C-alpha positions in Angstrom: -44.6 32.3 139.9 -44.9 36.1 139.4 -43.3 37.4 136.3 -42.5 41.1 136.6 -42.5 43.1 133.4 -40.4 46.2 133.0 -41.6 48.8 130.7 -39.2 51.3 129.2 -39.9 54.4 127.2 -39.3 54.0 123.5 -36.0 55.5 122.3 -36.2 59.0 120.8 -36.1 59.0 117.0 -32.8 59.8 115.6 -32.3 62.7 113.3 -32.2 61.8 109.6 -28.7 61.2 108.3 -28.9 64.1 105.9 -29.8 66.5 108.8 -26.9 65.0 110.9 -24.5 65.5 108.1 -25.5 69.1 107.5 -25.4 69.9 111.2 -21.9 68.4 111.6 -20.6 70.2 108.5 -21.9 73.6 109.5 -21.8 76.4 106.8 -19.6 74.7 104.3 -21.4 75.6 101.1 -20.5 78.9 99.4 -24.0 80.2 99.7 -24.2 79.3 103.4 -20.8 80.9 104.1 -21.9 84.1 102.3 -25.2 84.3 104.1 -23.5 83.6 107.5 -21.0 86.4 106.8 -23.6 88.9 105.7 -25.8 88.1 108.7 -23.0 88.3 111.2 -21.7 91.5 109.5 -25.2 93.1 109.7 -25.4 92.4 113.4 -21.9 93.8 114.1 -22.7 96.8 111.9 -25.8 97.6 114.0 -23.8 97.4 117.2 -21.1 99.7 115.7 -23.7 102.3 114.6 -25.3 102.3 118.0 -22.0 102.7 119.7 -21.0 105.5 117.3 -24.3 107.4 118.0 -23.8 107.0 121.8 -20.2 108.1 121.6 -21.1 111.2 119.5 -23.9 112.2 121.8 -21.8 111.7 124.9 -18.8 113.7 123.5 -20.9 116.7 122.4 -22.9 116.6 125.6 -19.8 116.6 127.8 -18.5 119.7 126.1 -21.4 121.8 127.2 -22.4 120.2 130.5 -19.1 121.3 132.0 -20.1 124.9 131.2 -23.7 124.7 132.4 -24.4 127.1 135.3 -27.6 125.2 136.2 -28.4 121.6 137.2 -28.9 119.6 134.1 -31.5 117.3 135.8 -33.5 119.8 137.9 -33.3 123.3 136.3 -36.6 124.7 135.0 -35.0 126.9 132.3 -33.5 126.6 128.9 -31.1 129.5 128.2 -28.4 127.4 126.4 -27.3 130.4 124.2 -26.6 132.6 127.2 -23.1 133.2 128.8 -22.8 131.2 131.0 -25.5 128.8 129.7 -28.3 127.7 132.1 -30.4 124.8 131.0 -32.1 121.7 132.4 -34.3 118.8 131.3 -36.7 118.5 134.2 -39.7 119.9 132.3 -38.7 118.1 129.1 -38.4 114.7 130.8 -41.7 115.2 132.6 -43.6 116.2 129.5 -42.1 113.4 127.4 -42.9 110.7 129.9 -46.4 112.0 130.8 -47.6 112.5 127.2 -46.2 109.0 126.3 -47.9 107.4 129.2 -51.2 109.0 128.3 -50.8 107.9 124.7 -50.1 104.3 125.7 -53.0 104.2 128.2 -55.4 105.2 125.5 -53.9 103.4 122.5 -53.0 99.9 123.8 -56.4 98.8 124.9 -58.1 100.2 121.8 -55.5 98.7 119.5 -55.8 95.2 121.1 -59.6 95.4 120.9 -59.4 96.3 117.2 -57.0 93.5 116.5 -59.2 91.0 118.3 -62.3 92.2 116.5 -60.6 91.9 113.1 -59.2 88.4 113.7 -61.9 86.7 115.7 -65.2 88.6 115.5 -65.6 90.6 112.3 -66.8 88.9 109.0 -64.0 88.5 106.6 -64.9 91.4 104.3 -65.5 93.8 107.2 -62.3 92.8 108.9 -60.4 93.3 105.7 -61.9 96.8 105.2 -61.0 97.8 108.8 -57.5 96.4 108.4 -57.1 98.4 105.2 -58.2 101.6 106.9 -55.8 101.0 109.8 -52.9 100.5 107.3 -53.8 103.8 105.7 -53.6 105.6 109.1 -50.1 104.2 109.5 -49.0 105.9 106.3 -50.3 109.4 107.2 -47.3 111.8 107.8 -46.9 113.2 111.3 -47.2 116.8 110.1 -50.7 116.0 108.8 -51.6 114.6 112.2 -50.2 117.8 113.7 -52.3 120.1 111.4 -55.4 118.0 112.1 -54.7 118.1 115.8 -54.2 121.9 115.9 -57.2 122.8 113.6 -59.7 120.1 114.6 -58.8 118.2 117.7 -57.8 121.0 120.0 -60.9 123.2 119.4 -63.2 120.2 120.1 -61.5 119.3 123.4 -63.2 122.1 125.4 -66.2 119.9 126.0 -64.0 117.0 127.3 -62.0 119.4 129.5 -65.2 120.9 131.0 -66.5 117.4 131.8 -63.2 116.3 133.4 -63.2 119.5 135.4 -66.8 119.1 136.6 -66.4 115.5 137.7 -62.7 115.0 138.4 -61.4 118.6 139.0 -61.3 117.9 142.8 -58.3 115.6 142.1 -56.2 118.5 140.9 -55.0 116.5 138.0 -58.0 117.4 135.8 -58.6 120.9 137.1 -59.2 123.4 134.2 -58.8 127.1 134.4 -60.5 127.7 131.0 -57.4 128.2 128.9 -56.7 126.9 125.5 -56.6 123.1 125.4 -53.0 123.0 124.0 -51.8 120.8 126.9 -50.0 117.5 127.5 -53.4 115.8 127.6 -54.1 117.0 124.0 -50.6 115.8 123.0 -51.3 112.4 124.6 -54.6 112.0 122.8 -52.9 112.9 119.4 -50.0 110.6 120.0 -52.5 107.8 120.9 -54.1 108.2 117.5 -50.7 108.2 115.8 -49.4 105.0 117.4 -52.7 103.2 117.2 -52.1 101.7 113.7 -48.6 100.4 114.7 -49.9 98.5 117.7 -53.0 97.3 115.9 -51.1 95.9 112.9 -48.5 94.0 114.9 -51.1 92.7 117.4 -53.4 91.6 114.6 -50.7 89.5 112.9 -49.7 87.9 116.3 -53.3 87.0 117.1 -53.7 85.4 113.7 -50.8 83.0 114.5 -52.6 81.6 117.6 -52.8 77.8 117.3 -56.1 76.8 115.8 -56.1 73.5 117.6 -56.0 75.2 121.0 -59.0 77.3 120.1 -61.0 74.4 118.7 -60.2 72.3 121.8 -61.4 75.1 124.1 -64.6 75.4 122.0 -65.1 71.6 122.1 -64.9 71.8 125.9 -67.8 74.3 126.0 -65.8 77.6 126.2 -67.4 80.7 124.8 -65.6 82.8 122.2 -64.4 85.3 124.8 -63.1 82.4 127.0 -61.2 81.1 124.0 -59.6 84.5 123.4 -58.9 85.0 127.1 -57.3 81.5 127.7 -55.8 80.8 124.3 -55.3 83.8 122.0 -54.2 86.5 124.5 -51.7 84.3 126.4 -50.2 83.3 123.0 -49.9 86.9 121.7 -48.9 88.6 125.0 -45.2 88.9 124.0 -46.2 90.2 120.6 -48.5 92.8 122.1 -45.7 93.9 124.4 -43.4 94.3 121.4 -46.0 96.2 119.5 -46.5 98.5 122.4 -42.8 99.2 122.6 -42.8 100.1 118.9 -45.6 102.5 119.5 -44.0 103.9 122.6 -40.8 104.5 120.6 -42.7 106.7 118.2 -44.5 108.5 121.0 -41.2 109.3 122.7 -39.6 110.7 119.6 -42.5 112.4 117.9 -41.6 116.0 116.9 -43.8 118.0 114.5 -47.2 116.8 115.7 -46.3 117.7 119.3 -44.8 121.1 118.3 -48.0 121.9 116.4 -50.4 121.1 119.2 -48.6 122.0 122.4 -48.1 125.5 123.9 -44.6 124.9 125.4 -43.3 126.6 128.5 -40.6 125.6 131.0 -42.9 124.9 133.9 -44.6 121.8 135.4 -48.3 122.1 136.2 -50.1 119.7 138.5 -53.1 119.6 136.2 -52.9 117.9 132.8 -55.4 120.5 131.5 -53.2 123.5 132.0 -51.0 124.7 129.0 -47.3 124.3 129.3 -44.6 121.7 129.4 -42.6 120.3 126.6 -40.9 117.2 125.2 -37.4 116.4 124.2 -38.1 116.1 120.5 -40.4 119.2 120.4 -37.7 121.3 122.2 -35.0 120.2 119.8 -37.1 121.0 116.8 -38.2 124.4 118.1 -34.8 125.7 119.2 -32.3 124.1 116.8 -32.6 126.8 114.1 -31.8 129.7 116.5 -29.2 127.8 118.6 -25.5 128.7 118.6 -22.9 126.0 118.6 -23.2 125.9 122.4 -26.9 125.7 122.2 -26.8 122.8 119.7 -24.5 120.9 122.1 -27.1 121.5 124.8 -29.8 120.1 122.6 -27.6 117.2 121.8 -27.3 116.6 125.5 -31.0 116.4 125.8 -31.1 114.1 122.9 -28.6 111.8 124.8 -31.1 111.6 127.6 -33.9 110.6 125.2 -31.6 108.0 123.7 -30.9 106.6 127.1 -34.7 106.5 128.0 -35.4 104.7 124.8 -32.7 102.1 125.5 -34.0 101.6 129.1 -37.6 101.2 127.8 -36.6 98.6 125.2 -34.4 96.8 127.7 -37.3 96.6 130.1 -39.6 95.3 127.4 -37.1 92.6 126.5 -36.8 91.6 130.2 -40.6 91.3 130.4 -40.8 89.2 127.2 -38.0 86.9 128.5 -39.8 86.3 131.8 -43.0 85.4 129.9 -41.3 83.3 127.1 -43.6 80.4 127.9 -46.4 82.4 126.3 -44.4 83.2 123.2 -45.4 81.8 119.8 -42.1 79.9 119.5 -43.0 77.8 122.6 -46.7 77.3 122.0 
């Protein structure tokens, strides 16, 4: 006679009684209630501050936009003190986005490479020294970067511009007429150097948290060090690298003094990145705020509102990317 045996999965272990009691009670202790109230209040306060900033910018911008004699989105002019005022953000939006994209394209790969070298390749002493130098770069004021860019970086870019013109000038994007290298490309290179420490530091800490067991298992299966990094470390730290990149992009979008020191601004858009001209939101606000009338200040505030919206959109997009790739996050590893 056949005897069939039925196998059942063992029951999941129950939570300890103490943990069940605490979960059912919630925040009943005075310390828990105080901490819960402070945490909740901090979150609400942040939302209130953001809403107040948005309301202020919107109110002041609406006062001057109704008087604007040009198209705010497409006009290539900034005469906000005139009567009637004529101003637009086309050049500022183009310069801000282009310089930030150049900075990100240069800084992100280099920063990730430095972070991987510090955490997985360099000896401990050498890695610590490099990390210390990167931390020092993060503490340098932006005006120092601007002075260095104007006095050292820009004069030494002529060789790079000549090389780009010789080999890639046919594209039109890298065509150089021989002018001063105070262009959006110079701004992008300077911004890349400025945001490099931020992206490197955050990425380094994320890569250090990669599960050691995953790396050892890959090595035991015969993977090389690069295969371990590619299959275990980078997928684990992808969300962290995206977050670090967004922090760097936020600084690049809002950088003021360094851009104002390096760039030769003008309200025109050039097809070539090697031609002087252009501008950014932050640089234009810093350059024109001191001479602006009340009407001119409202116009600058209107441009600041656009930068505020761009920043919110960028951070929202980053959060959406991280949410779609949450299976790679450290919390789910």
